[in-house]
N, C-alpha and C positions, 0 to 999 in steps of 0.2 A: 638328084633325081633317081628314080627307080624304074628299071625296064626289065621286061621278061623276054628271054631268048628261047625260042622253040625251033629246033632245026637251024635253018638259016635265017629264020625270021626273028626280028627283035620288036618287041612291043613295048612302047613307052607307057608307063602307068601314071595316072593322075596323082598329084600330091608329091610330097617330098618326104624324105626320111632324115630325121635330125640326129646327129651324134652328140649326146650330152657329155658334159664333163662328168666324171664319176661322182655319185652322191656320197657326201660325207656327213655323218651324224656326230654332233658334239655333246648335246645334253638332252635329257628328258626331264621335264619339270611339270608337276612334282614327281619326285623319284619314288614316292610312296603314296599309295592311294588306298581308299577304302574298298573293301569287297562288297559293300552293301548298297552302294549308290553308283549311278552313271557318273563317269568322270571324263574330263577332257584334259589331255596332257599336251604340253607344248614341246615340240621337238625342234631343236635348233641345229643348224649345220650349214651346208652349201649346195648349190646347184638344184634347188627345188624348182620345179617348173609347174606352172598352172596349166593343168590338162585334165580332160575327163578321166584319164586313166590313173590319176594320182590316187594312191591307196597306201594304207599302213598294214603291216603284217604283225599280228599279235600272237606270237608263239605258234605260227602256222595258220592262223585264222585271219582272213582279210577283214579289215574294218575301215569305216569311212575316214577320209582325211580331208582337211580343209586347208587350201593354200593361203598363206598370209603374205608372204613375200619369199624371195629366193633363198632366204636363210631361216625360214620358220614355217612349219606346218603344225596343224592341230590334229591330233588323233583322238577319236571319240571312243573311249573305253567303256564297254558295257558293264553292267553290275553283275554281281554274283560270280565273280571270278574266284577261282580257287586261290586261297591265300598262298603266298610264296613268291619266288622270283619268276619274272616273265621277261621274254625278249621282245623287242620292238624294232622293226625296220621299216623303211619307206621305199616306195617305188614310184617313179614318174610315169611308167607305162604299164604297170600291173604285172610285169614279168621279171624285170631286173630289179632286184632289191639291194638296198645298201647293207653295209655291215650292221648288225643288230646291236642295240644298247639294252641294258637290263634295268628294270624297275621292280619295286616290290608292291605286292598286294597284301594288305593286312585286314584282318577282321577288326571292326571298331573295338575300342577298349571297353571292357566290362567294368562299369562303376558300381560299387555296392553301397557306399554311404558318404555322407557329407558331415563335416565337423568344423565349426558349430553349425547347427541347423537353424539357428535364429540369432538375432542380434538387434541392437538399437539403431535407430535411424541416424543418430548423430555420431556413430562410431565406425571407423574403417577397421575391418577385420581381415585376417588372412584365412581363406577357406582351405581346408584340407579335404581332397577327394581321395577316397580309398577305393581300390579296385584290384584287378588281377592282370598279370603279364603286361604291365605298363612299360612304355619305353620313352626315352627322351628323344623326341623327334623335332626336327626343324619345322616351323609352321604350326606347331601345336599350340592351341589357345583355349581359354575358357570363354564360353558364350553365355552371357547373362540375359535372361528374359528374351532370348532370341534377337537381341538388339545390340547389347554392349559387349565388345570383346575385351578380354583382359589377358595379359601374358600368363602362360602356364609355366610353372617351374617344376621340373622333374626331380623327385627326391629319390625314389627307388621304385622297384617293380610293382609296389602296392600303393604308392603315395605320389600325388601331384598336388601342388598348391597354387593358388591364384588369389589376388586381392579382391575384396568386396567393398565397394564404395556406395553405401545406401543413398547418399545424398544425390546421386545421379537420377534417382527415380522420384516421381512425383509423390505427394503425400497420400494419394489414394492407393498406392502400390503397397501391398502387405506381404505378397509372396513373389519370389524371384526364382525362375527355373535356372538350373546350372547344368551345362553340358560341355563336352570337348569338341573342338573343331580342328581339322587338319587342313591347312591352306584354305580356310573358309568353308570347308565341307564338314558336315556333321561327322564326328568320329568317336561317338560313345554310345553305349547301349546299356540296358538294364532298366530297373525301375526309375522313374523320373526323380531327380534330386531337386528338392525345393528348399530354398533359404527363406525363412520368415522374418520380415522386418516388423518388430514389435514396438508399439508406442505405450510406454509405461507412464505417460503423463497422467497425473491425478486430477480428476475433475472436481470431486468433492470428497471430504473426509468427515466422518461422524463416529463418535464425538471427536472434537479437536483437542480434548484434554482428558486426563484421567489421573487416578491416584498413583503415587510413587510405589505403592505395593504391587502394581501391575495387574495382569489378568483382566484388563478392560477390553471387551469385545469392540474392536474398531472396524468400521465398514468403510471401504474405499471404492469409489466409483471411478473407473478409468476411462480415458478417452478412446482407448483401443481395446483389444480383446484381453480377457483375463486368463485364458486357458494355458498360457505359458508361464505364468508367475508361480514360483515355488516358495519364495521367501519374502517376508516383510522385514525391513531393517529400521529399527528405532535408534537413531544415532549409531553407536558401535555394536549394538546387540541385534541379533536376528531371531525371528520366530517363524514357524511354518505358516504359509498362507493357504487358506481354503478358498478355492475358486467357486463362485456361484455363477448363476446364469449371466448376470450383468454386474457383478461386484465381487470384491474380495473381503474375506473376514480374517482378521489377525488379532490374537490376544497379546496386548502390550506386555513386554517384559518388565520385571522389577527394575526400579531405578534408585540409585543411592541419593540423588539430589532432585530437587524440584527445579523446573525450568524447561526451555524449549529444546527439542531435538529435531533433526531433519528426518523425513521419511524416505526410505529407499526401497526399491523393489528389485528382486533378482530372480533369474530363471535357473541359476545353478550356484555353486559355492562361490564362484569368483566374479561372475558377471552381475554387477549391481548398478542400477540406475538410480541416482540420487535425485529425487523430485524437488520441486519448489515448495512442496507442502511441509508444514511443521506440525509437531505434536507437543503439547505442553503437559509436563508432569506437575501435578498439584500436590501441595503439602497435605498431610493427613489432618482432617478437621478434629477439633476437640470441643465437647459441649459442656457448658456449665449451668445454663438456665434456659427455661422456656416460659414465656409469659404473653398472654394468659394461657391457661391450660384447659379452658372451656369456652364455648361460643355457641351462637344460635345455629340451628340446622339450615337456615337460609344461606349461611356462609358469609364470605367477605370480611371475616375477622382478621385483622392484621396481627399475626403471631410473630413474636420476636424470639429468635434463638441466639443466645449469647455463647461465646466461646472464642476460639482462635483457629487460624488456618483457612478462613473463608476467602475465596477469590472469585471476582466477577468473571464468569466464563460462559461460553455457549452451552445451553442446556441446564443451567443452574436452576434448581427447583426443590420443592418439598412434596413428599407423598403423604396424604392423609388417607390411610387405608390403601386402596389401589388407585387413587386419583392423584394425578400430578398437577401441580400449579407452579407458576413461575416465581422465582425468588430474586431478591436483590440484596447485595452486600452493602452494609453500612459501617461507618467508623473504622476504616482501614483494616477490614478483615476480622473485626472482633464481634460483629453482629450480622445476622442475616434475617430478613423479614419476608414473610409470604402470606398471602391472603387465602383463607380457607375456602374450599369449594362447597357447594351445597351437598349435604350428606344427611342420611337418616339419623335420628337421635341414637346416641350410643357412644361407646369409648373405642377409639381407633389408635392403631400404631402410627407413629410419625417417623418418617425416614427422610434423610437429607441426601440429595443427589447433586454433585458438583458439575455433572455433565449430561444429565438425562439418561444415563446408562448405569453407572455405579451408584449404589445406594448404601447409606450407613444409618443404622437405627439410632434414633434419638432416645435417651434414657427415659423419656416421659411419654405418656399417652395424652391424647386430646379428646375431650368429651364434647360431643355435639348435643346441645340441649334442645328440647322442644321449644316451640314458639311461645314467647311470653306475651300475654295479653293483659293490658291494664283496662279495667272497666270503670272504676270510680274511686274517689277518695272520700274519707270521712274523718273529720268534718270537711265540708265543701268550701269552708272559708276559715280564716284565722289570721293571727298576727305572726310576726317572725319568731315567736317563742313556741309555735305550735308543733305538735307531732302529729303525723298523718297516718291513718290506717288506710293502706292502699289495697283495694280488692281487685282480684283478677284471676288468672289461672297460669299454670306452668311455672310457678315460683319454686326455686330450689335453694336449700340452705348451703351457701358457699361462703368462703372467706372474703370474696370480692363483691358480695351483694351490695348494691348501691342504688341511690335515687338521683335523678337529675331533674333540675328545674329549668325549663326553657322559657324564653329564648336566651336567658343569661348563661345557660350551660353550667350552673352551679351544682356541684356534687355534694351529697351528704351521706352519712351512714344509713344503713337499713338493718332492721332486726327481722329475722325470719320467724313467722308465726305458723304458717301452714302453706300448702301449695297454692292456696287461694288468697293469702293475706300476708302482707309485710307491713312493718311500721317504719315510716321515714321521719328522720329529723329534718326540720326545715332549716334553711340557711340562717345564720346569725344576722342581726341587724347591720353589723359592720360590713357584711358581704353583699348587702343589697343597696340599691339606690334609696335615697330618702323616700319613705312612703307616706304621702299625705293624702292620697286618694286610693280608691279601691283599684287593685291591679290583678288581672288574671294571668296565670302562668300554667304551663303544662307540666305534668308529673310523669316521668318515665322510669322504668325499672331496668337494671342491668344485673345479670348473673355473674359477670366477670369484670365489671368496672370499665369496660371498653365499649361493648355493644349494647345498645338500649332498645327497648321495645318500640315497635313502629307506632303503636297506639299510645296516646297520652291522655290522662285524665285531667280535667280542669280543676284548679284550686284558685280561690280568690284571696289575695292578700288584702287585709284591711289595716288601717293605721292602728297601732297598739292602743287599747283603752286604758285609762288611768282613773283611779278613785281618789277624789280629793277629801271627802269626808262622808260619814253616814250620820243620819239624824232621825230618831234618837239612837243613841248607842247602847241603850238598855231597854228592858221590858220585862213584864211579869212572866213567870214560868208557865202560866196558862196559855201564853202565846197571843197572837192576834195583833201584835204591835205592828203598825204600818211603818216600815223603815224607808226613808228616802236616801237614795245613794246619789251623791253628786260627784261629777268628774267630767271627762271628755271622751270623744270617739266611741260613744255607746251606739249600738245598732241592734237590729233584730232581723236576722236572716233565718228563714225556715221556722220562725217562732220558737226558738230554742233557748232564750235567756233564762237563767236560773240564779237564785241566791242560795247560798249554803251557810247554815248556822251550825257550826260545830259538827259538820258531817251530814246534817239533814238538809236535803235540797227541796226548795219550794219554787213555784212559778214566780217569774218576775215580769214586769211590764216596763218596756222601754218607752218612756214618755217623750224623750227627746235625746239628742246626741249628748246631753250633759246631765240627764236625770233618769233614774230607774226607781220604781217602787216595788217593794215586795213585803210580805207579811210574815212576821216571825212565827215559827212553828212552836207548839208546846214542848216543855222540857220538864223532867221530873226534879232536877236538882238546880239549885241556884249556882251562880258563878259565871266566870268569863269563858267564852267560846270563840274560836276563830270565825271570821266572816269572810266568805269568798263570793265572787260573782263570775259566772261563765256566760258568754254570749253565743257560744256555738254548741253547748252541751258537752264539751270535752276540755277545752283550755280554760284555765282559771286566771283571773287577773293577778291574783296573789297566791300562787302555789308553786310546786315543783313538779317537772315532768319526769318521765322514766329515764331520760338522759342526764338528769341532774341540773338542768338549766335553772338559773336563778330567777326569782320573781322580779318583775320589772318595777313593781310598786311596793310600798311598805305594807306590812301585814295589818289588817284591821281586826278589831275585837268587838264582840257584842256581849253585854252583861244581862244575865237573868237574875231576877229577885222575886221574893215571894209576893203574893198579892196583898195589897193594903186592905185592913178591916176597919171601917169607919163606925165609931160608937156614938159620938154626939158632937154637936157644935153649940157654941155659946158665945154671943147671943145668936138667936135664930133669925134676927131681923135688924135692919138699920136703914138710915136715910139713903135716898137715891143719889145723894151727892157723894156717897162713898166714904172711904177712909175709916170704916168701922173695923176695929180689930176683932177678928173672929177666932176663937179658941177651938181647935179641932182635936178631938180625942179619939183614939182608936189604936189598932195594932199596925205598926209600920216596920218595914225591913230596910235598913240602911246598908247599902253595899259598899260604900266608900269609893264609888266610881270617880268622884270628884271632890276636892276639898271645898268647893263652893257649890255643893249639891243643891239644886233647887227642886222643890216639889211643886206640884201643880194641882189645882182643884178647878172644878167647873161649876159655875153658878149660871143656870139656864144655858145660854150659849156663850157666856163669857169665860175666858180662861184667866185665872188669877194665880199669881205667884205665891208660894208659901215658903216660910223659912223653917227648916227642920230644927226642933229643939231637943227632943229626946224620944226614946222608944218606950212605949207603954206596953 
């Protein structure tokens, strides 16, 4: 109790005065704090009392204190303290203070750089933080993305290291902030340090193959950003990478061998991410032949390029001029075939590309021909020995000029006459089904032996005509002898049948399929001449065509003799019962056409046989 004595009077005061045990301080934690932030330090000791007067003394400045229990209080340290050593004591009544303990106030460490500044998501790396006046302090740690703490390892006054484990962060995290903390409080300053997590996974690669000679521009689309990529690795070889807005461009290096290599991407000399993508080195193609070397301007001609080193790969194709078409490899890499695109008529350079990017010039050019149009054929009908004159436009004199007969698709040779006419040989009889009726076919023209005109002219096959005999087989030089031609398969189309006597053509009349009549023309000389018949004005039953085809029937001959001159007959009359021997005198010409030559005379309308005795 407390009382006040004044003179002889004693006054008792309310309340009581407590005598405490002496305050004893043992620790201050943390013993080092940042000058830049408000801090709370825990002071441990004995005889702390919970009272309104509980206070801490910071180097002569009273600061708030919070009682925890009799052996611990919390002193609230303000920010912006002068760096250095400071004393700290505690008082239960605001007047009597304990013996002071020291702690340090430090400015946060100045960090200047981070190495490495980026890395792959699937790799743990050791980060090196560079700074100034760094110290090895207890409770010092690295704080990653303001969330994950990692132990900090002091190396020297300019270097601290800590581990980075990118897998801790979700796939959407591409940048991680890095700072230092001391006992859970931020303890670094300077420009923010950022560690970038890069994803070098390749989404697409084009082309996926290229020549072993290298220098193929390869474009890679990444799933992540391309701005950190500096190198492209093709197997064991690296080349610089050029970053575009959303892709990378790398020129493939030369390779000694054909085959597959892994693609790797790196952001410096040593950090390389090997992707799951591969690149195929292709052998160098060699060219030996191209067929055909011309085709229609409408395109779609299948062009075969023979050689070696062809491989079925993505982007395989052919360039005709500047137009690219898809190609296909045949026969184990010895042939490649591609269909021509539509092009204007002219001659174009042909290039082969194994991947749609690299091109190699083929030693030959391809000519796009104008459209070939077939209008009609002459004759319009004939047998298998016929030669046809095909009329149209756009014909060109080429080594592969050919005719095709549809629907059997039989090919024959063609002779160039002009841009509007070619001559076609018709198929041989052995190449055709037996023809016993009239058969219509289409006639098409090709300039390269492969592509044929879209238009076809109609030609009618007729069964081959044959001559059995002609009667009579002779006549006077004055002409006028009506000759009867007997045989089979005679016809008259377009009214064109003719008989030819030694090169002189006369009109003929087809009486029936087995009979033709024609009149012999006059001739100056006597003797034998060839006799031919044509049913279409062009083909002859017994002659040879321009291709040397043999005549299907034996050659016929017709004899010319001089005109007989009748001088007298004796007797000049006789009984109607006949059998009168009549002696005819005159000038006759015996040609010797037959050993049993018979002469004929006419009495009124009766034809009487005569026996030749002598020439007068």
